[in-house]
C-alpha positions as CSV (number, residue, x, y, z in Angstrom):
1,X,-37.2,34.3,-1.0
2,X,-34.1,32.0,-0.9
3,X,-31.0,33.4,0.6
4,X,-27.8,33.5,-1.5
5,X,-24.6,32.5,0.4
6,X,-21.4,34.6,0.7
7,X,-18.4,32.2,1.1
8,X,-15.6,33.1,3.4
9,X,-12.6,30.9,4.4
10,X,-11.4,29.6,7.7
11,X,-7.9,28.5,6.6
12,X,-8.5,26.3,3.6
13,X,-12.2,25.5,4.6
14,X,-15.0,27.4,3.0
15,X,-17.8,28.7,5.3
16,X,-21.1,30.0,4.0
17,X,-22.6,33.1,5.5
18,X,-26.0,34.7,5.0
19,X,-27.3,38.2,5.6
20,X,-30.7,37.7,7.4
21,X,-32.6,40.7,8.7
22,X,-29.4,42.7,8.8
23,X,-27.4,40.1,10.8
24,X,-24.7,37.7,9.7
25,X,-25.6,34.1,10.1
26,X,-23.2,31.1,9.6
27,X,-24.1,27.8,8.0
28,X,-23.9,25.5,11.0
29,X,-23.0,22.4,8.9
30,X,-19.9,24.2,7.6
31,X,-18.6,24.7,11.2
32,X,-19.3,21.2,12.3
33,X,-16.3,19.7,10.6
34,X,-14.0,22.4,12.0
35,X,-14.9,21.5,15.6
36,X,-15.2,17.8,15.0
37,X,-19.0,17.4,15.2
38,X,-21.0,15.2,12.8
39,X,-24.1,17.3,12.5
40,X,-25.4,20.8,13.5
41,X,-27.7,19.5,16.2
42,X,-24.7,17.7,17.9
43,X,-22.8,21.0,18.0
44,X,-25.6,23.5,18.9
45,X,-28.3,21.7,20.9
46,X,-26.3,21.0,24.1
47,X,-25.1,24.7,24.5
48,X,-27.8,26.8,22.7
49,X,-31.3,26.8,24.3
50,X,-33.0,29.0,21.8
51,X,-35.2,27.6,19.0
52,X,-33.2,26.3,16.0
53,X,-33.2,28.7,13.1
54,X,-33.5,27.4,9.5
55,X,-33.5,29.4,6.3
56,X,-34.1,28.7,2.6
57,X,-30.6,28.7,1.1
58,X,-29.4,28.4,-2.5
59,X,-27.1,25.4,-2.8
60,X,-25.6,23.4,-5.6
61,X,-28.5,20.9,-5.2
62,X,-31.1,23.7,-5.4
63,X,-33.0,25.5,-2.7
64,X,-32.7,23.7,0.7
65,X,-33.5,24.2,4.3
66,X,-30.2,25.0,6.1
67,X,-29.7,25.5,9.8
68,X,-27.8,28.8,10.7
69,X,-26.4,30.3,13.8
70,X,-25.4,33.8,15.0
71,X,-21.9,34.6,16.2
72,X,-23.2,34.7,19.8
73,X,-24.5,31.1,19.6
74,X,-21.2,29.9,18.2
75,X,-19.3,31.7,21.0
76,X,-21.4,29.7,23.5
77,X,-20.3,26.5,21.8
78,X,-16.7,27.6,21.8
79,X,-16.8,28.4,25.6
80,X,-17.3,24.7,26.3
81,X,-15.8,23.0,23.3
82,X,-12.4,21.3,23.9
83,X,-11.5,20.8,20.3
84,X,-8.0,22.0,19.3
85,X,-9.6,24.3,16.7
86,X,-11.8,26.1,19.1
87,X,-9.4,28.9,20.1
88,X,-8.4,29.5,16.4
89,X,-12.1,29.6,15.4
90,X,-12.8,32.1,18.2
91,X,-10.0,34.4,17.0
92,X,-11.2,34.0,13.4
93,X,-14.7,35.1,14.3
94,X,-13.5,38.1,16.3
95,X,-11.1,39.2,13.5
96,X,-14.1,39.4,11.2
97,X,-14.8,37.1,8.3
98,X,-15.0,39.6,5.4
99,X,-11.6,38.5,3.9
100,X,-11.9,36.2,0.9
101,X,-9.4,34.0,-0.7
102,X,-8.2,34.8,-4.2
103,X,-10.3,33.3,-7.0
104,X,-7.6,30.8,-7.9
105,X,-7.7,29.2,-4.4
106,X,-11.4,29.4,-4.1
107,X,-11.9,27.6,-7.4
108,X,-9.5,24.9,-6.4
109,X,-11.3,24.3,-3.1
110,X,-14.6,24.1,-5.0
111,X,-13.2,21.4,-7.3
112,X,-12.6,23.6,-10.3
113,X,-8.8,23.7,-9.8
114,X,-8.4,20.1,-8.6
115,X,-9.7,18.3,-11.7
116,X,-9.4,18.3,-15.4
117,X,-12.6,16.9,-16.8
118,X,-11.3,16.2,-20.3
119,X,-8.3,14.3,-18.9
120,X,-10.4,12.2,-16.5
121,X,-12.8,11.2,-19.3
122,X,-9.8,10.4,-21.6
123,X,-8.1,8.3,-18.9
124,X,-11.3,6.3,-18.0
125,X,-12.1,5.5,-21.6
126,X,-8.5,4.3,-22.0
127,X,-8.6,2.0,-19.0
128,X,-12.0,0.5,-19.6
129,X,-14.2,-0.9,-22.4
130,X,-17.8,-1.0,-23.2
131,X,-19.7,-3.0,-20.6
132,X,-17.1,-2.5,-17.8
133,X,-17.9,-1.3,-14.3
134,X,-15.3,0.4,-12.1
135,X,-15.0,2.1,-8.7
136,X,-14.0,5.7,-8.1
137,X,-12.6,6.3,-4.6
138,X,-11.8,9.7,-3.2
139,X,-9.5,9.9,-0.1
140,X,-9.8,12.6,2.6
141,X,-12.7,14.2,0.7
142,X,-14.5,17.3,1.8
143,X,-17.9,17.7,0.2
144,X,-20.8,20.2,0.6
145,X,-22.8,17.7,2.6
146,X,-19.9,16.3,4.7
147,X,-17.3,18.8,5.7
148,X,-15.2,16.4,7.8
149,X,-12.5,14.6,5.7
150,X,-13.7,11.1,4.8
151,X,-13.6,8.6,2.0
152,X,-16.1,8.9,-0.9
153,X,-16.8,5.9,-3.2
154,X,-19.1,5.1,-6.1
155,X,-19.4,2.7,-9.0
156,X,-19.9,3.7,-12.6
157,X,-20.3,1.9,-15.9
158,X,-18.6,2.7,-19.1
159,X,-21.6,4.6,-20.5
160,X,-21.5,7.0,-17.5
161,X,-17.8,8.0,-17.6
162,X,-18.7,11.7,-18.1
163,X,-20.9,11.6,-15.0
164,X,-18.0,10.1,-13.0
165,X,-15.8,13.1,-14.0
166,X,-18.6,15.5,-13.0
167,X,-19.1,13.8,-9.6
168,X,-15.4,14.1,-8.8
169,X,-15.4,17.8,-9.8
170,X,-18.2,18.4,-7.2
171,X,-15.9,17.4,-4.3
172,X,-14.6,20.6,-2.6
173,X,-11.2,19.2,-1.6
174,X,-9.4,15.9,-1.4
175,X,-6.0,14.3,-0.9
176,X,-6.3,12.0,-3.9
177,X,-8.8,10.6,-6.4
178,X,-8.4,6.9,-7.5
179,X,-10.0,4.3,-9.7
180,X,-9.8,0.5,-9.7
181,X,-7.4,-0.5,-12.5
182,X,-9.4,-3.6,-13.4
183,X,-13.1,-4.0,-14.1
184,X,-15.3,-5.2,-11.3
185,X,-18.4,-7.3,-10.8
186,X,-21.4,-5.3,-12.4
187,X,-23.5,-6.2,-9.4
188,X,-21.5,-3.7,-7.4
189,X,-23.3,-0.9,-9.2
190,X,-26.1,-1.5,-6.6
191,X,-23.8,-0.1,-3.9
192,X,-23.7,3.4,-5.4
193,X,-25.3,3.6,-8.9
194,X,-23.2,6.1,-11.0
195,X,-22.7,8.4,-8.1
196,X,-20.3,9.2,-5.3
197,X,-21.2,9.0,-1.6
198,X,-19.5,8.5,1.8
199,X,-18.1,5.0,1.8
200,X,-19.5,2.5,4.3
201,X,-17.4,0.0,6.1
202,X,-16.3,-2.9,3.9
203,X,-18.2,-1.4,1.0
204,X,-15.3,-0.9,-1.4
205,X,-13.8,-3.3,-3.9
206,X,-12.1,-6.5,-2.7
207,X,-9.9,-8.8,-4.8
208,X,-12.7,-11.3,-5.2
209,X,-14.8,-8.6,-6.8
210,X,-12.5,-8.2,-9.8
211,X,-13.7,-9.8,-13.0
212,X,-10.3,-10.0,-14.8
213,X,-6.8,-8.4,-14.8
214,X,-6.6,-5.8,-17.5
215,X,-3.4,-3.9,-16.6
216,X,0.0,-4.6,-15.3
217,X,1.0,-1.5,-13.1
218,X,4.5,-0.3,-12.5
219,X,4.8,2.6,-10.0
220,X,8.1,4.5,-9.8
221,X,8.0,6.7,-6.7
222,X,10.6,9.1,-5.4
223,X,12.2,8.2,-2.1
224,X,11.2,10.9,0.5
225,X,9.5,11.4,3.8
226,X,5.9,10.2,4.0
227,X,2.9,12.5,3.3
228,X,4.9,15.1,1.4
229,X,5.1,15.9,-2.3
230,X,8.3,15.3,-4.3
231,X,10.7,18.1,-5.3
232,X,11.1,18.8,-9.0
233,X,14.4,16.9,-8.9
234,X,12.9,13.9,-7.3
235,X,10.0,14.0,-9.7
236,X,12.3,14.1,-12.7
237,X,14.3,11.2,-11.4
238,X,11.2,9.0,-11.2
239,X,10.2,9.9,-14.8
240,X,13.7,9.0,-15.9
241,X,13.7,5.6,-14.2
242,X,10.3,4.8,-15.7
243,X,11.7,5.7,-19.2
244,X,14.7,3.3,-18.6
245,X,12.3,0.5,-17.5
246,X,10.2,1.1,-20.6
247,X,13.2,1.0,-22.9
248,X,14.6,-2.1,-21.2
249,X,11.3,-4.1,-21.6
250,X,11.0,-2.9,-25.2
251,X,14.4,-4.4,-26.0
252,X,13.1,-7.8,-25.1
253,X,9.9,-7.5,-27.2
254,X,7.4,-5.8,-24.8
255,X,4.9,-3.5,-26.5
256,X,4.8,0.2,-25.6
257,X,2.9,1.1,-22.4
258,X,0.7,3.9,-21.3
259,X,3.0,6.4,-19.4
260,X,1.5,8.4,-16.6
261,X,2.7,11.2,-14.4
262,X,1.3,10.6,-10.9
263,X,2.2,14.1,-9.7
264,X,5.0,12.8,-7.5
265,X,6.4,10.0,-9.6
266,X,5.9,8.1,-12.8
267,X,3.8,5.1,-13.7
268,X,3.7,2.6,-16.6
269,X,0.6,0.6,-17.5
270,X,1.0,-2.5,-19.7
271,X,-2.1,-4.1,-21.2
272,X,-2.6,-7.8,-20.1
273,X,-5.4,-10.3,-20.2
274,X,-5.2,-12.6,-17.1
275,X,-7.7,-14.0,-14.6
276,X,-8.0,-12.3,-11.3
277,X,-6.3,-15.3,-9.6
278,X,-3.2,-15.5,-11.8
279,X,-1.1,-17.8,-9.5
280,X,1.1,-14.9,-8.5
281,X,2.4,-14.1,-12.1
282,X,1.8,-10.3,-11.8
283,X,3.5,-10.1,-8.4
284,X,6.5,-12.0,-9.7
285,X,6.8,-9.8,-12.7
286,X,6.7,-6.7,-10.6
287,X,9.2,-8.1,-8.2
288,X,11.6,-8.8,-11.1
289,X,11.2,-5.3,-12.6
290,X,11.7,-3.8,-9.1
291,X,15.3,-4.8,-9.3
292,X,15.7,-1.6,-11.3
293,X,15.1,0.5,-8.2
294,X,17.7,3.0,-7.2
295,X,18.6,4.8,-4.0
296,X,16.5,7.8,-5.2
297,X,13.5,6.0,-6.8
298,X,11.8,2.8,-5.7
299,X,9.5,0.6,-7.8
300,X,6.5,-0.2,-5.6
301,X,6.3,-3.9,-4.8
302,X,2.7,-3.8,-3.4
303,X,0.6,-2.9,-6.5
304,X,0.0,-6.5,-7.6
305,X,-3.4,-7.2,-6.1
306,X,-6.4,-7.3,-8.5
307,X,-8.4,-4.6,-6.6
308,X,-5.5,-2.1,-6.6
309,X,-6.7,1.5,-6.9
310,X,-4.7,3.8,-9.1
311,X,-4.4,7.6,-9.1
312,X,-6.7,9.0,-11.7
313,X,-5.1,11.2,-14.4
314,X,-6.8,14.7,-14.4
315,X,-6.8,15.0,-10.6
316,X,-4.5,16.7,-8.1
317,X,-2.1,14.8,-6.0
318,X,-2.3,16.6,-2.7
319,X,0.1,15.0,-0.1
320,X,0.8,17.3,2.8
321,X,0.8,21.1,2.1
322,X,1.8,22.6,-1.2
323,X,5.0,24.6,-0.7
324,X,7.3,26.1,-3.4
325,X,9.9,23.4,-3.0
326,X,7.4,20.5,-2.9
327,X,4.3,21.6,-4.8
328,X,1.1,19.7,-5.4
329,X,0.8,18.6,-9.1
330,X,-1.9,17.2,-11.3
331,X,-1.7,13.6,-12.5
332,X,-1.8,13.3,-16.3
333,X,-1.2,11.0,-19.2
334,X,2.3,11.6,-20.5
335,X,2.1,9.4,-23.6
336,X,0.2,6.4,-25.0
337,X,0.8,4.3,-28.1
338,X,-1.5,4.6,-31.2
339,X,-2.5,1.0,-30.6
340,X,-2.4,-0.5,-27.1
341,X,-1.2,-4.1,-27.5
342,X,-1.3,-6.8,-24.9
343,X,1.9,-8.3,-23.3
344,X,1.8,-12.1,-24.0
345,X,1.9,-14.6,-21.2
346,X,5.2,-15.9,-22.5
347,X,6.8,-12.5,-22.1
348,X,5.3,-12.2,-18.6
349,X,6.7,-15.6,-17.6
350,X,10.1,-14.8,-19.0
351,X,10.2,-11.5,-17.1
352,X,9.2,-13.3,-13.9
353,X,12.2,-15.5,-14.3
354,X,10.3,-18.8,-13.9
355,X,7.0,-20.5,-14.3
356,X,4.4,-18.7,-12.2
357,X,3.5,-20.1,-8.9
358,X,1.5,-18.8,-6.0
359,X,3.8,-16.5,-4.0
360,X,3.7,-16.0,-0.2
361,X,3.2,-12.3,0.2
362,X,3.5,-12.5,3.9
363,X,4.8,-15.2,6.2
364,X,2.1,-17.4,7.6
365,X,2.1,-19.7,10.5
366,X,-0.2,-22.6,11.4
367,X,-2.7,-21.8,14.1
368,X,-2.7,-25.3,15.4
369,X,-3.3,-25.0,19.2
370,X,-3.4,-21.2,18.8
371,X,-6.7,-19.2,19.0
372,X,-6.3,-16.0,17.0
373,X,-9.4,-14.4,18.5
374,X,-8.1,-14.8,22.0
375,X,-4.7,-13.4,20.9
376,X,-6.3,-10.3,19.4
377,X,-8.3,-9.7,22.5
378,X,-5.4,-10.4,24.9
379,X,-3.2,-7.8,23.2
380,X,-5.9,-5.3,22.4
381,X,-5.3,-5.0,18.7
382,X,-7.1,-2.0,17.1
383,X,-9.0,-3.9,14.5
384,X,-12.5,-4.1,13.1
385,X,-14.7,-7.1,13.6
386,X,-13.7,-10.1,11.4
387,X,-15.3,-10.5,8.0
388,X,-15.4,-13.6,5.7
389,X,-12.5,-13.7,3.3
390,X,-11.7,-16.4,0.7
391,X,-13.2,-19.1,2.9
392,X,-11.4,-17.8,6.0
393,X,-11.6,-14.6,8.0
394,X,-10.0,-11.1,7.8
395,X,-9.5,-8.4,10.4
396,X,-8.8,-4.8,9.1
397,X,-6.6,-2.6,11.3
398,X,-7.8,0.9,11.8
399,X,-4.2,2.0,12.1
400,X,-1.3,0.0,10.8
401,X,0.7,-1.4,13.8
402,X,4.0,-0.8,12.0
403,X,3.3,2.8,10.7
404,X,0.7,5.0,12.4
405,X,0.4,7.1,9.2
406,X,-1.3,4.1,7.4
407,X,-4.9,4.8,8.4
408,X,-6.8,3.8,5.2
409,X,-7.5,0.2,6.1
410,X,-4.4,-1.0,4.2
411,X,-3.2,-3.4,7.0
412,X,-5.1,-6.7,7.4
413,X,-4.7,-9.9,9.5
414,X,-5.9,-13.0,7.6
415,X,-6.8,-16.5,8.9
416,X,-7.0,-18.9,6.0
417,X,-9.3,-21.9,5.9
418,X,-6.3,-24.2,6.7
419,X,-5.7,-22.2,9.9
420,X,-2.6,-20.4,8.5
421,X,-2.2,-16.8,9.7
422,X,-0.9,-14.0,7.6
423,X,-0.4,-10.2,8.0
424,X,-0.2,-7.7,5.1
425,X,0.0,-4.0,4.6
426,X,-0.5,-2.7,1.1
427,X,1.9,0.2,1.5
428,X,5.4,-0.3,-0.1
429,X,7.2,0.7,3.1
430,X,5.5,-2.2,4.9
431,X,6.4,-4.8,2.3
432,X,8.7,-6.7,4.7
433,X,6.3,-6.8,7.6
434,X,4.6,-10.2,8.2
435,X,2.7,-12.2,10.8
436,X,6.0,-13.3,12.5
437,X,7.1,-9.7,13.0
438,X,3.6,-8.7,14.1
439,X,3.5,-11.4,16.8
440,X,7.1,-10.7,18.0
441,X,6.0,-7.0,18.3
442,X,3.4,-8.0,20.9
443,X,5.2,-11.1,22.3
444,X,8.9,-10.5,22.2
445,X,10.8,-13.8,22.1
446,X,7.8,-15.9,21.2
447,X,9.7,-17.7,18.5
448,X,12.9,-18.2,20.6
449,X,13.8,-21.9,21.1
450,X,13.5,-23.0,24.7
451,X,16.7,-23.4,26.6
452,X,17.9,-26.9,27.0
453,X,17.7,-28.3,30.5
454,X,21.1,-28.2,32.1
455,X,22.3,-31.6,33.5
456,X,22.6,-31.9,37.3
457,X,26.1,-32.1,38.7
458,X,27.4,-35.7,39.0
459,X,27.1,-37.3,42.4
460,X,29.8,-40.0,41.6
461,X,33.2,-39.5,43.2
462,X,35.5,-38.5,40.3
463,X,38.4,-37.3,42.5
464,X,40.6,-40.0,41.1
465,X,40.1,-38.7,37.6
466,X,41.2,-35.3,38.7
467,X,44.7,-36.6,39.4
468,X,45.9,-38.3,36.2
469,X,49.1,-40.2,36.0
470,X,52.2,-38.3,34.7
471,X,52.9,-38.8,31.0
472,X,56.3,-39.6,29.7
473,X,56.9,-36.9,27.0
474,X,59.7,-39.0,25.4
475,X,57.2,-41.7,24.5
476,X,55.0,-39.1,22.7
477,X,57.9,-37.9,20.7
478,X,58.8,-41.4,19.6
479,X,55.2,-42.0,18.4
480,X,55.1,-38.7,16.5
481,X,58.3,-39.6,14.6
482,X,56.9,-43.0,13.7
483,X,53.8,-41.6,12.0
484,X,54.1,-41.4,8.3
485,X,52.9,-38.1,6.7
486,X,50.8,-38.3,3.6
487,X,52.4,-36.8,0.5
488,X,51.0,-34.0,-1.7
489,X,48.6,-35.7,-4.2
490,X,49.4,-33.1,-6.8
491,X,47.1,-31.1,-9.1
492,X,43.5,-32.5,-9.5
493,X,42.8,-33.6,-13.0
494,X,40.5,-31.1,-15.0
495,X,38.4,-34.1,-16.1
496,X,37.3,-34.6,-12.5
497,X,36.0,-31.0,-12.3
498,X,33.6,-31.4,-15.2
499,X,30.2,-33.0,-14.6
500,X,27.7,-32.5,-17.4
501,X,24.5,-30.9,-16.6
502,X,23.6,-28.7,-13.6
503,X,27.0,-29.0,-11.9
504,X,28.8,-27.7,-15.0
505,X,26.2,-24.9,-15.5
506,X,26.6,-23.6,-11.9
507,X,30.4,-23.9,-12.1
508,X,30.6,-22.0,-15.4
509,X,28.3,-19.3,-14.0
510,X,30.4,-18.9,-10.9
511,X,33.6,-18.7,-13.1
512,X,32.0,-16.0,-15.3
513,X,31.1,-13.8,-12.3
514,X,34.2,-14.3,-10.1
515,X,36.8,-11.5,-10.0
516,X,39.4,-14.2,-9.5
517,X,38.1,-17.4,-11.2
518,X,39.0,-20.7,-9.6
519,X,37.6,-23.9,-11.1
520,X,38.1,-26.0,-8.0
521,X,36.3,-23.6,-5.7
522,X,33.5,-23.0,-8.2
523,X,33.1,-26.8,-8.6
524,X,32.9,-27.2,-4.8
525,X,30.3,-24.4,-4.6
526,X,28.2,-26.2,-7.3
527,X,28.3,-29.4,-5.3
528,X,27.1,-27.6,-2.2
529,X,24.3,-26.0,-4.2
530,X,23.2,-29.4,-5.6
531,X,23.3,-31.0,-2.1
532,X,21.1,-28.2,-0.8
533,X,18.5,-28.8,-3.6
534,X,18.5,-32.5,-3.0
535,X,18.2,-32.1,0.8
536,X,15.2,-29.9,0.4
537,X,13.3,-31.8,-2.2
538,X,14.2,-35.5,-2.1
539,X,12.5,-37.8,0.4
540,X,11.6,-41.5,0.8
541,X,8.1,-42.9,1.5
542,X,8.6,-42.0,5.2
543,X,9.5,-38.4,4.4
544,X,13.1,-38.9,5.5
545,X,15.2,-36.2,3.9
546,X,18.8,-36.4,2.6
547,X,21.6,-34.9,4.8
548,X,23.0,-32.0,2.8
549,X,26.4,-32.4,4.3
């Protein structure tokens, strides 16, 4: 007859126990993750010489064979295990495991308190349309079959949105549940067909997998330490800034967005219809809107890429531990218009401030005479093997070199087909880090100009020059008195300070902004600006540039 488990808790981790022949047995798989083992046989076989014991256990997936272990066998493992949790687990076993967590906590760990099925279904049906395929990604997930925190990923079509919500609810615990904002190539369904499972390396959505851009995301996040939730005051400030941005864009003709509460901040989603490769238009729009950032709330500059994942409404945002002053909160839809209308391309271009062009997200450098593979090997970079990327190659860092807390593969090193090299980390706090900074981190001074060779001391006898002839000061005074000094030319005519076109526009702009307007100084500044533009863009057939001075 199948054995029914009794669940007890080691900290926040559920452990199943079974009463077998009057003895308490522990589910070996549940203890593996606590001690850092991948599977029961890895944990027990090296230390326990008795025959492995399996029982028929009732699980969520039906009756299954489950390996169990007595307390004495677990003690043998703990005697030799060097994992930091070993002493705590030993004390927990000796205290007795009869204590249970309150029902509220137990439900949350089993997924019941971490998701809102109706809100998840509502959000997914809002984000996607019939025929769309999307990825669901769960970070730091703990599942019944895999107790060690890991990433779960799966692909779902529009018709199976309810199954996506059910799959997320089965995850016992997680740090965050996300979804790709834009629809992806339907062929990706073959990776995980309407189900969730442990994500394999390089088996999540890339920018090239996105079919079309459907949403323009704006993320207002409270400024605080990393890996902690926001306070109520910080949370409120983010919602207020999002409201200000929404009202400001509405005043210039933008339609109403979908407003989301991410749990720690606020988010706006504007409907758009652009190709995945949009020549940098979305990035430029976000950069323009980010000017509204304050000291307390920042607008994230890194959410422009097509394959961006977005926190899914109806799921808990669990950064760090939940404490009264910084509690975990559930993401949800705050408001949505009766009719979701697209933002026209004209409005997007106007918000970007100029016609779209491909931006440079990270500084690149030509690899002429520079072998990137040798450089990576020489400095021991903690990266995965290179993979093809847009005709070039890409290396994914296991840990971001600029921030050790970025461990989700967000930092990448890219070599383009032209040989140009770039570095990028998708986290907002790394938005200013590029290839130049990365190289200088490992090769300090690599971009410093070589010092000029100092000339050797002269070997010619110059002793005669060191004894100049005395000068008659009276002759100098006579010469100075004979020099005619130029007179004051007087005030410059106003007509000379007006040049129609760009010069006048820059001069007038400077006059309107200056606390103490001065037409002559503004005019000179306009001339300097024009000379700079000419020097950078005008060249002859031999590529000779103008001297800006």
